[in-house]
N, C-alpha and C positions, 0 to 999 in steps of 0.2 A: 780072921771072920769078924764081921759084925757081930754088936752082941744082940741086937734083936731079928738076928736071923731067925726065920722059919715063923714070925708073927703073921698072922694072916688079918685081914680086914675085907667085908663085903658090904656092898650095895646093893638092896633090893630096891632096882626099878621099876617105875609105874608109870604109865603113860597119864597125858596132860589129859584137860577135858574134852580135848579136841582129840585125842588120840586114846580113849580108855582102854583098846585091846591091849596096848604094849605090856608086857610085863617082860622080867629076868632079872639076871644078876651080873654083878662085875665084883669078880675077886682080886683081890690083890693079894701077893704073897712074897713075903720078905726073901729075897736068895743072897748070898756070899756077894755077887757081883750085880745088883739090882733087884728089882720088883717085878715078878711076873703078873702081868695083869690079863685077866682072862674074862672076857664077856659072852654070856650066854644069853641074847635079847629074840624073843618069839613076839609074833604078832605083829610086826613094823609094816607101814603101809607098803603093799607090792603092786608093783606095775607089770602089766603084760607087753607094754611097749618092748621092742626091741632099742639097744641102745640109749635108752634114756632111762632114769632114776634107777631104784635100788642102792644108792649110796646115802650113808648118814654121818655127819660129824659127831664125834664122843671128845669131850673134854673134863675136865678136872676143874670146877669152879672152887673160888676162895670161899662163899658163903657155906653155912652149915645147916641150912636149911631149903626143904622143899617148898616152900610160900612163896606167895607174892602179893596182887593185887588185882583189879580190875584189866588191867592194860598188859599186865604180864603176870601170868599163872606161877611163875618160879622167878619172878625178878629178886628174890631174898638170896638166890645162890650167886648172886656180883659177877665178878670178871671171871677171867679164866686165872687159874691157880699159877702166880707168876711171884714167887719171893725173890729172885735176882734181877726182874724189872728187865725182862729180855725182850726184844719185838717177837712177833709173831711169826713164824711158828715154833718159837726156840722157848715158849712158856713151859715150863714144869709141866701145866696141865696138858697140852697138846697131846693129844693121840691120833694113832691111824684111824681112818674111819671102818664104820662097819659097810658090809658088802652082804644085804639081804638076799635069801635063796626060798623064795615063796613065802617070806613074811619070816623066817629064820636068820639069824644073824650069830657068826661065832668069830671071834677075835681074841689071838693071844699074841702079846707082844712082851719084851723084856726093856725094861727102860733105868737109867741110874739116875734121872731127873728127880727124884724124890727117894723118899721111905715112906714104908708103910706108915712109920709112928707119925711123919708129917702130915699125912692126909687126912687120918682120922680127924671125922668130924664137919669134914667137907663134902662134897656133893658130885657126882658124876651128873652130867647131861647129854643128850641123846637131841641132835638136831635135826632137821626135817631136810638139809642138804650136805654133801658132803663139804668136809673143810678143804678149801682151793690153795693153803699153804700160803697165800699171797697177801691179801686183801687184810689191812690192819681195821682193828684191833683184833678180829675175832675171826678170820676166814670165809665172810661170807657164808657162812651155815646156815644161815636160814633159824626159822622158829625152832623153840625150845618144845620138843614133843613126847619127852619124858627124863625123869629125875630121879636120883637116889643120892640116900645120905650115907657115906662111908661109915662103919660101926664097926 
């Protein structure tokens, strides 16, 4: 049993200036065999078009602040959390995509790529497109539309 089993961290996610309605949380719970990541995100962009839209990339980024500059509102999140210098999609911070349902998305996954202790102080980013799990270095997942600090 891991010493920090049961440890919990949460990121309160807020939308970028271009997507101010997005809100939600991503919860990280340390279990004996990995971290259970659970995301509940509201007011994501919704498309009525069949067979298009509705997917969003989700990554843990190495930076510790949802701040940036005039070109990139969330520039300070830096790159994907990748302590082992792996190729994408094997970064520790690479997570499955969110699929929205009338603007709401729920995702839960168990991963052993990191511990809760390792990601506290980092950030979660939601991107405008789903990760393609091929393109280097970040899966061609589009602009950063929401961010949350992991505490």
